[in-house]
KOLDOMAR-160503 format. One record per residue (C-alpha): z, y, x. Coordinates in steps of 0.2 Angstrom, whole numbers, plus 5000, padded with zeros to 4 digits. Layout:
% residues N
REC    pz    py    px
REC     Z     Y     X
...
% end
This chain:
% residues 767
REC    pz    py    px
REC  4754  5016  4961
REC  4747  5002  4971
REC  4739  5013  4984
REC  4734  5009  5002
REC  4731  5027  5007
REC  4742  5042  5004
REC  4736  5060  5007
REC  4750  5072  5006
REC  4752  5091  5006
REC  4769  5099  5011
REC  4777  5082  5013
REC  4796  5080  5017
REC  4801  5078  5035
REC  4792  5062  5041
REC  4800  5050  5054
REC  4789  5044  5068
REC  4779  5029  5063
REC  4763  5020  5067
REC  4758  5021  5049
REC  4760  5040  5048
REC  4748  5053  5054
REC  4754  5071  5053
REC  4746  5088  5056
REC  4753  5099  5070
REC  4761  5111  5058
REC  4769  5096  5048
REC  4761  5102  5032
REC  4748  5088  5030
REC  4750  5070  5032
REC  4741  5053  5029
REC  4750  5036  5027
REC  4740  5020  5029
REC  4746  5004  5022
REC  4737  4992  5033
REC  4742  4976  5023
REC  4734  4984  5007
REC  4719  4992  5015
REC  4713  4979  5026
REC  4706  4993  5037
REC  4711  4998  5055
REC  4716  5016  5055
REC  4718  5028  5071
REC  4720  5046  5073
REC  4703  5056  5074
REC  4709  5074  5075
REC  4725  5084  5072
REC  4724  5102  5068
REC  4736  5116  5062
REC  4733  5113  5044
REC  4725  5096  5043
REC  4725  5079  5050
REC  4710  5067  5051
REC  4710  5048  5053
REC  4697  5035  5055
REC  4701  5021  5042
REC  4688  5008  5046
REC  4671  5016  5043
REC  4678  5031  5034
REC  4684  5048  5040
REC  4699  5053  5029
REC  4706  5071  5030
REC  4722  5078  5022
REC  4724  5096  5022
REC  4736  5110  5016
REC  4731  5129  5016
REC  4745  5141  5012
REC  4742  5153  4998
REC  4748  5168  5009
REC  4734  5168  5022
REC  4720  5181  5020
REC  4701  5178  5019
REC  4698  5180  5037
REC  4711  5167  5042
REC  4704  5156  5028
REC  4687  5156  5035
REC  4693  5152  5052
REC  4702  5137  5045
REC  4686  5131  5037
REC  4677  5133  5054
REC  4691  5122  5062
REC  4688  5109  5048
REC  4670  5109  5052
REC  4674  5104  5070
REC  4683  5089  5063
REC  4668  5084  5053
REC  4657  5088  5068
REC  4640  5078  5065
REC  4648  5066  5052
REC  4638  5066  5036
REC  4643  5050  5028
REC  4659  5040  5022
REC  4669  5056  5022
REC  4685  5059  5011
REC  4693  5076  5011
REC  4708  5080  5000
REC  4723  5092  4999
REC  4729  5108  4993
REC  4716  5121  4996
REC  4724  5135  4986
REC  4707  5141  4980
REC  4700  5143  4962
REC  4683  5140  4956
REC  4674  5135  4940
REC  4666  5121  4950
REC  4682  5111  4949
REC  4688  5117  4932
REC  4697  5133  4935
REC  4695  5147  4922
REC  4691  5160  4936
REC  4683  5160  4953
REC  4692  5169  4967
REC  4686  5174  4984
REC  4693  5159  4993
REC  4685  5148  4979
REC  4668  5156  4982
REC  4670  5154  5001
REC  4676  5136  5000
REC  4661  5132  4988
REC  4648  5139  5000
REC  4656  5130  5015
REC  4656  5113  5005
REC  4638  5115  5000
REC  4633  5119  5018
REC  4642  5103  5024
REC  4635  5093  5009
REC  4652  5088  5002
REC  4653  5084  4983
REC  4668  5088  4972
REC  4676  5073  4965
REC  4688  5082  4953
REC  4685  5078  4935
REC  4691  5087  4919
REC  4702  5102  4917
REC  4719  5094  4920
REC  4730  5105  4930
REC  4736  5098  4947
REC  4750  5111  4949
REC  4762  5115  4935
REC  4774  5130  4937
REC  4784  5140  4925
REC  4772  5155  4929
REC  4757  5144  4924
REC  4746  5130  4929
REC  4731  5129  4941
REC  4719  5117  4949
REC  4721  5119  4967
REC  4722  5101  4974
REC  4704  5096  4977
REC  4695  5080  4982
REC  4679  5081  4991
REC  4667  5066  4997
REC  4651  5064  5005
REC  4636  5060  4994
REC  4636  5041  4999
REC  4654  5039  4993
REC  4653  5049  4977
REC  4645  5035  4967
REC  4658  5023  4973
REC  4673  5033  4969
REC  4681  5027  4952
REC  4695  5032  4941
REC  4699  5049  4948
REC  4713  5056  4938
REC  4729  5067  4938
REC  4744  5056  4935
REC  4754  5065  4922
REC  4764  5050  4918
REC  4772  5050  4936
REC  4786  5061  4941
REC  4784  5069  4959
REC  4800  5079  4959
REC  4789  5095  4963
REC  4777  5106  4954
REC  4762  5096  4960
REC  4756  5081  4951
REC  4750  5065  4959
REC  4731  5061  4960
REC  4724  5044  4962
REC  4706  5037  4963
REC  4698  5021  4969
REC  4684  5017  4981
REC  4673  5002  4979
REC  4670  4995  4997
REC  4661  4979  4993
REC  4673  4970  5004
REC  4684  4955  4998
REC  4703  4958  4997
REC  4711  4950  5012
REC  4723  4936  5009
REC  4741  4940  5009
REC  4750  4940  5026
REC  4755  4922  5032
REC  4746  4913  5018
REC  4736  4902  5030
REC  4751  4895  5039
REC  4764  4882  5036
REC  4781  4892  5034
REC  4798  4886  5029
REC  4813  4896  5023
REC  4825  4893  5038
REC  4839  4902  5029
REC  4840  4887  5018
REC  4838  4874  5032
REC  4849  4858  5030
REC  4853  4851  5047
REC  4859  4834  5040
REC  4843  4831  5030
REC  4832  4836  5045
REC  4842  4825  5057
REC  4841  4810  5045
REC  4822  4810  5044
REC  4822  4813  5063
REC  4832  4797  5066
REC  4823  4787  5053
REC  4806  4791  5060
REC  4811  4790  5078
REC  4817  4772  5076
REC  4800  4767  5069
REC  4785  4763  5079
REC  4772  4776  5078
REC  4757  4772  5066
REC  4744  4774  5079
REC  4730  4763  5085
REC  4730  4767  5103
REC  4747  4771  5111
REC  4738  4779  5126
REC  4728  4791  5116
REC  4738  4808  5117
REC  4729  4815  5101
REC  4734  4800  5090
REC  4752  4802  5096
REC  4752  4821  5093
REC  4745  4819  5076
REC  4759  4806  5072
REC  4772  4818  5079
REC  4765  4832  5069
REC  4767  4822  5053
REC  4785  4818  5057
REC  4790  4836  5060
REC  4781  4841  5044
REC  4791  4828  5034
REC  4807  4833  5042
REC  4805  4851  5039
REC  4800  4848  5021
REC  4816  4838  5018
REC  4827  4851  5027
REC  4820  4867  5020
REC  4809  4873  5005
REC  4791  4880  5010
REC  4788  4898  5007
REC  4771  4906  5001
REC  4763  4922  5007
REC  4774  4938  5008
REC  4773  4949  4992
REC  4773  4968  4994
REC  4789  4976  4989
REC  4788  4983  4971
REC  4802  4995  4972
REC  4811  5006  4984
REC  4827  5000  4992
REC  4837  5013  4982
REC  4829  5009  4965
REC  4841  5007  4951
REC  4841  5006  4932
REC  4849  5023  4932
REC  4834  5030  4941
REC  4822  5022  4929
REC  4831  5030  4914
REC  4832  5048  4922
REC  4813  5046  4927
REC  4808  5042  4910
REC  4818  5057  4903
REC  4811  5068  4916
REC  4793  5063  4912
REC  4796  5065  4893
REC  4803  5083  4896
REC  4788  5088  4906
REC  4776  5082  4893
REC  4785  5092  4879
REC  4785  5107  4890
REC  4767  5106  4894
REC  4762  5102  4876
REC  4772  5118  4870
REC  4763  5129  4882
REC  4746  5122  4877
REC  4749  5124  4859
REC  4756  5142  4862
REC  4773  5139  4855
REC  4786  5154  4854
REC  4791  5160  4872
REC  4809  5155  4868
REC  4804  5137  4864
REC  4794  5136  4880
REC  4808  5143  4890
REC  4820  5131  4883
REC  4809  5116  4886
REC  4806  5122  4903
REC  4824  5123  4907
REC  4827  5106  4900
REC  4814  5099  4911
REC  4821  5107  4927
REC  4838  5100  4923
REC  4832  5083  4921
REC  4822  5084  4937
REC  4837  5090  4946
REC  4848  5076  4939
REC  4834  5063  4945
REC  4834  5071  4962
REC  4853  5071  4964
REC  4854  5052  4958
REC  4841  5047  4970
REC  4850  5056  4984
REC  4866  5048  4979
REC  4859  5030  4979
REC  4850  5033  4996
REC  4867  5039  5003
REC  4876  5023  4996
REC  4862  5012  5003
REC  4863  5020  5020
REC  4882  5019  5020
REC  4881  5000  5017
REC  4869  4999  5032
REC  4882  5008  5043
REC  4896  4997  5037
REC  4886  4982  5042
REC  4886  4987  5060
REC  4904  4980  5063
REC  4897  4963  5059
REC  4881  4964  5068
REC  4878  4979  5080
REC  4860  4974  5084
REC  4855  4971  5066
REC  4845  4981  5054
REC  4852  4998  5056
REC  4850  4997  5075
REC  4832  4991  5074
REC  4829  5004  5061
REC  4834  5020  5070
REC  4826  5014  5087
REC  4810  5010  5078
REC  4810  4992  5082
REC  4806  4986  5065
REC  4788  4982  5062
REC  4782  4979  5044
REC  4772  4963  5040
REC  4754  4967  5039
REC  4737  4960  5042
REC  4731  4958  5060
REC  4721  4970  5070
REC  4707  4958  5070
REC  4706  4958  5051
REC  4704  4977  5051
REC  4690  4980  5063
REC  4672  4981  5060
REC  4663  4965  5066
REC  4653  4974  5079
REC  4668  4983  5086
REC  4679  4967  5086
REC  4665  4957  5095
REC  4664  4971  5109
REC  4683  4972  5110
REC  4686  4953  5112
REC  4672  4952  5125
REC  4681  4965  5135
REC  4698  4957  5133
REC  4692  4939  5136
REC  4676  4941  5148
REC  4664  4927  5150
REC  4663  4918  5166
REC  4646  4922  5174
REC  4647  4908  5188
REC  4647  4889  5187
REC  4665  4883  5185
REC  4664  4863  5186
REC  4680  4853  5184
REC  4684  4842  5199
REC  4680  4824  5200
REC  4696  4813  5198
REC  4688  4796  5197
REC  4697  4790  5213
REC  4714  4797  5207
REC  4728  4784  5207
REC  4743  4786  5197
REC  4761  4784  5203
REC  4776  4781  5192
REC  4786  4792  5203
REC  4777  4807  5194
REC  4783  4801  5177
REC  4793  4814  5166
REC  4811  4808  5161
REC  4820  4811  5145
REC  4834  4822  5154
REC  4820  4833  5162
REC  4813  4836  5144
REC  4830  4839  5137
REC  4835  4851  5150
REC  4819  4861  5148
REC  4822  4863  5129
REC  4840  4867  5131
REC  4837  4880  5144
REC  4825  4891  5135
REC  4832  4903  5121
REC  4825  4901  5103
REC  4825  4913  5089
REC  4819  4912  5071
REC  4811  4929  5072
REC  4798  4923  5086
REC  4781  4919  5079
REC  4776  4901  5080
REC  4759  4894  5086
REC  4746  4886  5075
REC  4757  4871  5070
REC  4770  4883  5062
REC  4785  4874  5071
REC  4796  4887  5080
REC  4806  4882  5096
REC  4822  4882  5087
REC  4816  4866  5077
REC  4812  4857  5093
REC  4829  4861  5100
REC  4837  4852  5084
REC  4826  4837  5087
REC  4835  4821  5089
REC  4835  4810  5105
REC  4825  4797  5097
REC  4811  4810  5094
REC  4812  4817  5111
REC  4810  4800  5119
REC  4793  4800  5110
REC  4789  4817  5116
REC  4793  4812  5134
REC  4782  4797  5132
REC  4768  4809  5125
REC  4770  4820  5141
REC  4768  4805  5152
REC  4753  4799  5143
REC  4745  4816  5146
REC  4749  4816  5164
REC  4743  4798  5167
REC  4726  4802  5158
REC  4725  4820  5165
REC  4722  4826  5148
REC  4730  4842  5141
REC  4727  4840  5122
REC  4715  4852  5114
REC  4727  4856  5100
REC  4739  4864  5113
REC  4724  4874  5120
REC  4721  4883  5103
REC  4729  4900  5102
REC  4732  4911  5087
REC  4726  4928  5093
REC  4737  4944  5090
REC  4731  4961  5095
REC  4745  4974  5097
REC  4738  4992  5097
REC  4743  5001  5112
REC  4741  5019  5105
REC  4730  5028  5092
REC  4718  5035  5105
REC  4703  5024  5109
REC  4698  5019  5127
REC  4685  5028  5137
REC  4672  5015  5130
REC  4676  5020  5112
REC  4685  5003  5109
REC  4702  5003  5102
REC  4716  4999  5115
REC  4725  4983  5112
REC  4736  4971  5121
REC  4731  4952  5117
REC  4745  4940  5113
REC  4741  4921  5112
REC  4752  4911  5101
REC  4752  4892  5106
REC  4761  4877  5099
REC  4779  4876  5106
REC  4778  4858  5110
REC  4763  4862  5122
REC  4774  4876  5129
REC  4788  4864  5133
REC  4775  4853  5143
REC  4770  4869  5152
REC  4788  4872  5157
REC  4789  4855  5163
REC  4774  4858  5174
REC  4780  4875  5180
REC  4797  4867  5185
REC  4787  4853  5195
REC  4777  4867  5204
REC  4793  4877  5208
REC  4801  4861  5215
REC  4786  4857  5226
REC  4786  4875  5233
REC  4805  4873  5237
REC  4801  4857  5247
REC  4785  4863  5254
REC  4786  4882  5259
REC  4768  4882  5264
REC  4764  4882  5246
REC  4776  4895  5241
REC  4772  4913  5236
REC  4772  4928  5248
REC  4789  4936  5251
REC  4781  4953  5244
REC  4777  4945  5227
REC  4792  4950  5215
REC  4785  4946  5198
REC  4790  4931  5188
REC  4800  4923  5202
REC  4818  4917  5201
REC  4831  4928  5210
REC  4819  4942  5211
REC  4820  4958  5201
REC  4810  4975  5199
REC  4824  4983  5209
REC  4820  4972  5224
REC  4802  4978  5224
REC  4808  4996  5226
REC  4811  4992  5244
REC  4797  5004  5246
REC  4810  5017  5250
REC  4816  5007  5265
REC  4798  5006  5272
REC  4793  5024  5269
REC  4810  5031  5275
REC  4810  5022  5291
REC  4792  5028  5295
REC  4797  5046  5291
REC  4813  5045  5300
REC  4804  5041  5316
REC  4793  5056  5314
REC  4779  5047  5306
REC  4770  5047  5289
REC  4767  5034  5275
REC  4753  5033  5263
REC  4757  5023  5247
REC  4742  5018  5236
REC  4745  5011  5218
REC  4731  5000  5212
REC  4727  4997  5194
REC  4718  4980  5190
REC  4708  4980  5175
REC  4713  4967  5162
REC  4720  4957  5176
REC  4728  4942  5168
REC  4714  4939  5156
REC  4700  4941  5169
REC  4706  4929  5183
REC  4692  4916  5184
REC  4698  4898  5183
REC  4688  4892  5198
REC  4699  4904  5209
REC  4715  4896  5202
REC  4708  4879  5206
REC  4703  4884  5224
REC  4720  4892  5226
REC  4729  4876  5220
REC  4719  4866  5232
REC  4722  4878  5247
REC  4740  4878  5244
REC  4740  4858  5244
REC  4748  4855  5227
REC  4750  4837  5223
REC  4734  4829  5215
REC  4742  4824  5198
REC  4747  4843  5195
REC  4730  4849  5200
REC  4722  4836  5189
REC  4732  4840  5173
REC  4729  4859  5177
REC  4710  4855  5178
REC  4711  4850  5160
REC  4723  4864  5156
REC  4710  4877  5162
REC  4696  4870  5152
REC  4690  4870  5134
REC  4702  4884  5128
REC  4699  4893  5112
REC  4707  4908  5102
REC  4708  4909  5083
REC  4708  4925  5073
REC  4705  4931  5055
REC  4690  4943  5053
REC  4689  4957  5040
REC  4681  4945  5027
REC  4697  4934  5028
REC  4688  4920  5037
REC  4695  4911  5052
REC  4685  4913  5068
REC  4685  4904  5084
REC  4681  4911  5102
REC  4680  4902  5118
REC  4690  4907  5133
REC  4681  4905  5149
REC  4693  4915  5161
REC  4711  4921  5162
REC  4729  4916  5158
REC  4734  4928  5144
REC  4751  4933  5139
REC  4759  4919  5129
REC  4755  4905  5141
REC  4770  4899  5150
REC  4760  4893  5165
REC  4750  4910  5165
REC  4762  4920  5177
REC  4764  4905  5189
REC  4745  4902  5190
REC  4742  4921  5192
REC  4754  4922  5207
REC  4745  4907  5215
REC  4728  4914  5213
REC  4733  4932  5218
REC  4743  4927  5233
REC  4728  4928  5245
REC  4728  4947  5243
REC  4746  4948  5248
REC  4742  4937  5264
REC  4729  4950  5269
REC  4743  4963  5273
REC  4750  4951  5287
REC  4734  4953  5296
REC  4736  4972  5298
REC  4749  4981  5308
REC  4760  4994  5299
REC  4753  4988  5282
REC  4763  4981  5268
REC  4758  4976  5250
REC  4772  4976  5237
REC  4767  4967  5221
REC  4776  4964  5204
REC  4764  4953  5195
REC  4748  4963  5195
REC  4756  4980  5199
REC  4751  4982  5217
REC  4757  4995  5230
REC  4748  4997  5247
REC  4760  5005  5260
REC  4752  5011  5277
REC  4762  5019  5290
REC  4758  5028  5307
REC  4764  5043  5317
REC  4746  5052  5317
REC  4743  5059  5300
REC  4724  5060  5303
REC  4722  5042  5309
REC  4734  5037  5295
REC  4722  5043  5281
REC  4707  5035  5290
REC  4717  5019  5292
REC  4723  5019  5274
REC  4706  5022  5267
REC  4699  5007  5277
REC  4713  4995  5272
REC  4713  5000  5254
REC  4694  4998  5253
REC  4696  4981  5262
REC  4709  4975  5249
REC  4699  4981  5235
REC  4685  4970  5241
REC  4697  4956  5243
REC  4702  4958  5225
REC  4684  4959  5219
REC  4681  4942  5228
REC  4694  4935  5216
REC  4683  4940  5201
REC  4694  4955  5197
REC  4690  4974  5197
REC  4701  4989  5201
REC  4700  5005  5190
REC  4696  5018  5203
REC  4700  5032  5191
REC  4718  5025  5189
REC  4721  5023  5207
REC  4735  5035  5214
REC  4740  5039  5231
REC  4755  5048  5238
REC  4759  5055  5256
REC  4777  5053  5262
REC  4781  5065  5276
REC  4796  5074  5284
REC  4804  5090  5278
REC  4798  5100  5293
REC  4780  5096  5290
REC  4768  5111  5287
REC  4761  5109  5270
REC  4745  5118  5275
REC  4741  5105  5288
REC  4744  5090  5278
REC  4729  5080  5271
REC  4725  5082  5253
REC  4717  5065  5250
REC  4711  5049  5257
REC  4693  5042  5256
REC  4691  5024  5249
REC  4673  5020  5251
REC  4664  5035  5244
REC  4678  5039  5232
REC  4691  5052  5236
REC  4709  5049  5230
REC  4719  5064  5229
REC  4738  5064  5234
REC  4749  5067  5219
REC  4767  5073  5219
REC  4774  5057  5211
REC  4769  5040  5205
REC  4776  5029  5192
REC  4780  5012  5198
REC  4790  4998  5189
REC  4796  5012  5176
REC  4803  5024  5190
REC  4794  5040  5195
REC  4794  5041  5214
REC  4791  5058  5223
REC  4788  5062  5241
REC  4806  5068  5245
REC  4815  5054  5235
REC  4824  5066  5224
REC  4818  5058  5208
REC  4816  5075  5199
REC  4801  5069  5189
REC  4810  5053  5185
REC  4826  5063  5179
REC  4815  5073  5168
REC  4807  5058  5160
REC  4824  5049  5158
REC  4831  5065  5150
REC  4818  5065  5137
REC  4819  5047  5134
REC  4838  5047  5133
REC  4839  5061  5121
REC  4827  5052  5109
REC  4839  5037  5110
REC  4855  5048  5108
REC  4847  5056  5092
REC  4843  5040  5085
REC  4860  5032  5088
REC  4869  5047  5082
REC  4863  5042  5064
REC  4873  5026  5066
REC  4889  5035  5071
REC  4895  5048  5058
REC  4912  5055  5061
REC  4919  5048  5045
REC  4917  5030  5039
REC  4906  5024  5054
REC  4907  5009  5066
REC  4923  5005  5075
REC  4927  5011  5093
REC  4921  4994  5101
REC  4904  4997  5093
REC  4903  5015  5098
REC  4906  5010  5116
REC  4893  4997  5114
REC  4880  5010  5109
REC  4886  5021  5123
REC  4882  5008  5135
REC  4864  5007  5128
REC  4862  5025  5132
REC  4869  5022  5150
REC  4857  5008  5153
REC  4843  5019  5149
REC  4849  5033  5160
REC  4853  5021  5175
REC  4837  5011  5175
REC  4832  5009  5193
REC  4848  5017  5199
% end
């Protein structure tokens, strides 16, 4: 059909998916095909008989009303539907099975529900889109027009080719309806059309290695061997030639034309089914004898039943083939399918948002720097060959990191797995390039351009009205290799110079540290309560932490911790002139400057965050009976004392001081997301316990439990809330994996035990 938006009434059971929006009673649904639409969709409202979504600037509503409800209930439903429309008067599409008849849309009679619906639509200024007298529902008892399409006046003139698709078989009494809307927007280019891509399944290592050796033995064709950009351009040309010799290029992805179970047998039965229905409908329109009509109707039912059986059989065969593949690859397609780990290729979120909304969203995710941020003067810098990068150092970094063909590459299109297959001759030139960058203090601009990917967090917008998204920055792998070399240099310096190391209470992004180590919170609180005292734990939520840390703060922290000059010099270049690239809704490539932050996707990002944020953790050492536990930006403040009243006052003052310290770093704390919990002994009188602490002018109420590092922690450390959370999560995983383990013809015993361990890992997280 080639549709980007499907509105369904009485659909079959629908699995959870980001593309589906379903009403509360499961009787109405909307499917959004983002790649085809080029519009960002999110849930607007979900009712008992309808579901509404925002698709770009449009409000789309799908509905189903049972024919068995009375007039009073029908009127109540229309009132509920009015709430979904609220004050909206433009760009509205409302469609579904209304089970109402009126001459306005081609019915021969007008019943009470039809009259009620007509008056309601007139009041809302909605216009009927149905054209002609073709029935939308065909039953042996008769035909009717009960599936209606409504639109706001501004859209009515832009809707084209509305028609009942009698040539298509739906395997039900209802016929498909299709129409088009002229949006005035150009069609977005297919996914991946603007990037170099190769078919790695046809990769020839011998050809790749031959080109690498040949080019590596030649002198680079550059004018200046001390210019990192010229060397980088030559290296890029070599990699393109090697990849072109080893694997064919692939173009943009094409949408799948047939379902996975489609076969010639289905096409033949579908053709017979459609022909039988047409003969049956034609006989009824021409008032043939009743016996002839019944004979044709029975033949159509048999053909439709055969088609349904054939589709079900082919689906079962296809699913069994997937089950059989588990023994070869237990983590393959079946496992990803049932656990919802598959994501269809689609246009990016930036290409589906209105330009104004996208502008505000990117400014909130990548805030501007409001203060001067000059780069240090390194005119007196003197280079030492002791700082040079060696070939074994680069080789070790490349071998140590894992690579996958499924990981998205940076702007140059080269995945890490290609660099892992590079020959020693090429890696020698890569090492030479890194040394040129260190000597000149120039981090190449090509490595500071990132492709932006916005991952939606959920379908509900934030309090600001903007969609929630997590930004991922994809940068070139060769630049990330250089970042790993620098990260290792920083770690080695900290090992030799402990004064430059991080606080012992920072557990995020550090070797030999884990999330379970950070849960030593229990040791601190249990010790305080065991000695007859109390403990207040406050959880702080830092807004957009990694993207908001100012670069000047990082530079100051590097200088304060006395890192070597050559590292600070290259990081000065690293933290300047950075940009992100994205595609807008018109399919055009856009560039936005970055002025702050170390977003997800930067290798050095976590290291630089820990360096800058370390001053907050040092603050706890200045206060008695106060600890700060931190995993990256997840911050817990723990205050203990034997006097509960003094404890709350002390905790409020300390939390306020720490928040001011965080604010001085150019960050902000979300007060509305800040949580506090009071740990006390079993014999404490609940009536005499404080209910909140004051942080400045803001009261923070004590809650029964808080979530920290994936575990729910309660006052008595019974983990009752955590067990309820784990029980629900485990049941979802069990139901999903049960589909992969039928009693007959399923995976072997080893694979079943493997999947059982998956369930155990979910249950025992944090244990």
